[in-house]
N, C-alpha and C positions, 0 to 999 in steps of 0.2 A: 503494500500501500503505501509507504513511505518512496519509495522509487519510483512509484507513477504518477503522485502529488511532484516529486522532484523533478521527472521530467516533463510533468505539464507547462510547471513552473518554466522550468527550461525552454521549450516551445514557444510560449506566451512574451519572457522575454527577448527571444531572438526574432519575433514577430515586430515587438517594438521596435527595439533598436535597429532592424533591417528596413524600419520604414514602413511593412509589409500589412503591420494593422490599417483596419479599416479608418485612412483620414477621411473625413467629412469634406473639409474644404482644404483650400493654400492655408488658412491661418492656423493651421495645426502644424505647421514646419518653422523651424527656427534653419536660421543662417548665422554665418557670424560677418561683422563687416569688414572690409578692407582692413581698417584698423585695429582689428580685436576685438570687438564689441560684442554683447550679443544683439543680434536683427530677428527678435522673430515676428514672420509675417504680420501676425494679430494687430501689432502696431499700426500697420495699414490697414487694418479693419474698415468698410467705410467707402474705401479708394479703389481704382480701376490698377491693376498690376499689368506690365508689361516683363514679364522675366526674361533675359537672353542670356543665351551661354556666350560667351566671348573669346575672344584670343589676340594676341599683340601683333603676332606674324603672319595673320590669314590674309587668302585673296580677298574677302570680308571685311578687313578691319575697318576701310573707308567709311561703313554703316556707323561707328560711333557718332559719325557727325551729324548723319541723320536722328539718330536715337537720341542725341542734344538737343536737336532741333525739335524734337516729339517732345520731351519732357519739358523745354521750355512753353511748347505753345497749349500743352496741356496739362499742369502740375496742377495751375491756379484754378482748372476745375478738375479737380481729384484723382490727375494719372499720375503712377509713381514708374518709373520705369528701375529697374533693379538689373545692374550686371552682373552675370557669376563669371568667375573666369576661368579654363579650364584647359587643360591641357591633353585634352581627352582626342583631339585627331589631330594627325600630323604631326603633333609633340608643337604646336604653335603660339602656346601660352608658356614657354619654359620660367618666366623669371617670379623672381620674387612676389610679395605682397605689396612692395615697397616700390619695384619697379614698374609694375605691371600702374601703381596708381600715377607713380608719376609721368608713365609711357603717356597715360590715357587724357590726365591732367595737361600737360605740356603738347601733347599733339592735338586734341578734340578738345579743351576745354571741359572736359568731362563731372558735371558737378553730381550727377545722378549716383542715388546710393549704389557702391559694388560689394561684392564678397570676397572672404578668400576664395583661393581657389577652389572649385569642387570639381569630383568626378561627376557627368550627367551624364552617363548612359551605364548599364549592364549591370550586375550583382551589386559591385561596391558602389552606383551610383546614389548622391544624396538621395534621402528621403522624399525629398518634392519632387524630383527626377523622376522617379519610382512610380510614384502617384499620378504623374502627369502623363508619363509613358505607358502607363497600364488606364488611361483613359484616349488621347490621341496620337501615344509612340512617341518613342523617346528621340530626340536629336540625332539627327545623319551626318550633323558638319556642326562647326561654330557658327555661331550667332541666329541661331536657331531661336523662335517667339514666343512666348506660351501670354496668353491674353487671358488674367482673372477679374472675373466681374465683383463687383462691392461685395457680393454675399459670400464668395470665397470662392465661387465654383468658377471650373476650368471652361473658357468660354471657346478658344480652342489654341491649335498650334499651326504655325506660320515657318515655313523650311527657309535654308539661311538664303535664297535666291529672291523672298520677298522681302521689299527694303520696308525700312520704316516708314517711309512715307507712299509705300504701292495702296492703294484703292481698298482691296483687301480687306486690310490689315488696320487703315486708318479708320474702316467701316466697323469692324469688331469691335476698336479702342474706343469709337463714339457710340455706338450702340450700348455699350459696357459703360459707359459714363453716364449715359441714359436714365440707368436702371438705379443710378443712387441718388437715395433718400425716398 
């Protein structure tokens, strides 16, 4: 009996730690900011989120400029852009958090929130990415975008080729923003 109970507890703990426990919304997840501070997504409850896995040495890296423009255009309306640096695709984000932050600020004047570097695909993916992948698929490359509605539900995923100012992404952002309040 004791062995069964220990095994059951271990299974539940493994599910929770792996992020495979039933999360109901994006607000159930937490990142760490690029400055090393806790970054619970629940702090953005009621906002529309655009969560993007990023890389500094990718052909899509210039999308940082359009992400910053999108952030600037919509932040007062309730959008939060969150950059999630990842080295998962082609080793295109090899730098430290300090190097990533410096690169983003110096080259693209990024001032939207950035997280520490995270795994975004496969078994070792951050729990948020496992949750999103379960619903609409995991990122296939850098600069994959997820739109989260103000209630924490996943609106959709957009591949790397979809620029931040693409009509379909802008429409998804504006539709999610309209659900506010």
